[in-house]
C-alpha positions in Angstrom: 90.7 98.7 81.7 91.3 95.0 81.2 93.7 93.4 83.8 96.1 92.3 81.1 96.5 95.9 79.9 97.1 97.1 83.4 99.6 94.3 84.1 101.6 95.4 81.0 101.7 99.0 82.4 103.0 97.7 85.7 105.6 95.5 84.0 106.8 98.4 81.9 107.1 100.6 85.1 109.2 97.8 86.8 111.3 97.4 83.6 111.9 101.1 83.5 113.5 101.3 86.9 117.1 102.4 86.3 119.7 99.6 86.1 121.6 100.8 89.2 118.4 99.9 91.2 117.4 96.9 89.1 120.6 95.0 90.0 119.8 95.4 93.7 116.2 94.1 93.5 116.3 90.5 94.6 113.6 88.0 95.5 110.6 90.4 95.0 107.4 89.4 93.2 105.3 92.2 91.7 101.6 91.4 91.8 98.4 93.2 90.6 95.2 93.0 92.6 91.9 94.8 92.3 92.2 96.5 95.7 93.6 96.0 99.2 92.3 92.9 101.0 90.4 93.1 104.3 93.6 91.7 106.0 95.8 94.5 104.6 93.1 97.1 105.4 93.1 95.9 109.0 96.9 95.7 109.2 97.3 99.3 107.9 94.3 100.5 110.0 92.6 102.0 107.0 89.3 103.9 107.5 86.3 103.1 105.3 87.1 106.0 102.9 90.9 105.2 102.7 92.7 102.9 100.3 96.2 102.1 99.1 97.7 102.3 95.6 100.4 99.8 96.4 101.7 97.7 99.2 105.1 96.3 100.1 105.4 93.2 102.3 108.6 91.5 103.2 112.1 92.0 104.6 113.6 95.4 103.5 116.9 95.1 101.6 118.6 97.0 104.4 117.4 94.5 107.1 118.6 91.3 105.2 121.4 89.8 107.1 124.1 87.3 106.1 121.6 84.4 106.5 118.8 85.9 104.4 117.9 83.5 101.6 119.5 80.4 103.1 116.9 77.7 102.9 113.4 78.3 101.6 112.7 82.0 101.4 109.4 83.2 100.0 109.8 86.4 97.9 108.8 89.8 99.2 105.7 91.1 97.4 104.9 94.5 95.9 101.2 94.6 95.2 99.9 97.3 92.8 96.1 97.9 93.2 94.4 98.5 89.9 91.0 100.0 91.0 92.3 102.7 93.3 94.9 103.7 90.7 92.3 103.9 88.0 90.1 106.0 90.3 93.1 108.2 91.3 93.8 108.8 87.6 90.1 109.2 86.7 90.5 106.6 83.9 93.0 108.7 81.9 95.6 106.3 80.4 98.5 108.7 80.7 97.7 109.4 84.3 97.3 105.7 85.0 100.8 105.1 83.7 102.2 108.0 85.8 100.4 106.8 89.0 101.7 103.3 88.4 105.2 104.5 87.9 105.0 106.6 91.1 103.5 103.7 93.0 106.2 101.2 91.9 108.9 103.7 93.0 107.1 104.3 96.3 106.9 100.6 97.1 110.5 100.0 96.0 111.6 102.7 98.4 110.0 100.6 101.2 111.9 97.6 99.8 115.1 99.6 100.0 114.4 100.3 103.7 112.6 103.7 103.8 109.7 104.0 106.2 106.5 105.8 105.1 107.6 109.1 106.6 110.9 109.1 104.8 109.2 108.0 101.5 106.7 110.9 101.7 109.4 113.4 102.6 111.3 112.4 99.5 108.2 112.5 97.3 107.5 116.0 98.6 111.0 117.2 98.1 111.7 117.8 101.8 114.6 116.3 103.7 113.5 116.2 107.4 
């Protein structure tokens, strides 16, 4: 899939986030990259056969104090990785859209302060 097509899918997934969450998303840049960089792979201690579909980097919304944003503040980033998503979806357009939507939600959950275990529990429908 061409990058521009994939970026449109990501943009639509971000745009489709319900308004009650949209209004709380501040200072976040959504990016598309082919796959996780060597630096991200090291930081996340990924094995050779492991990858990521998305990655959040920044100060979670719940950790932003009164002084957050005073002065120059770079945006947080949510990176959506095209190649791993296409592989996960086996190139099927409908599945790519679904995986992108799920990945955007997953990374936004991190932005809203949920750690990986909490996000996974929510995705699996368990509470503890």
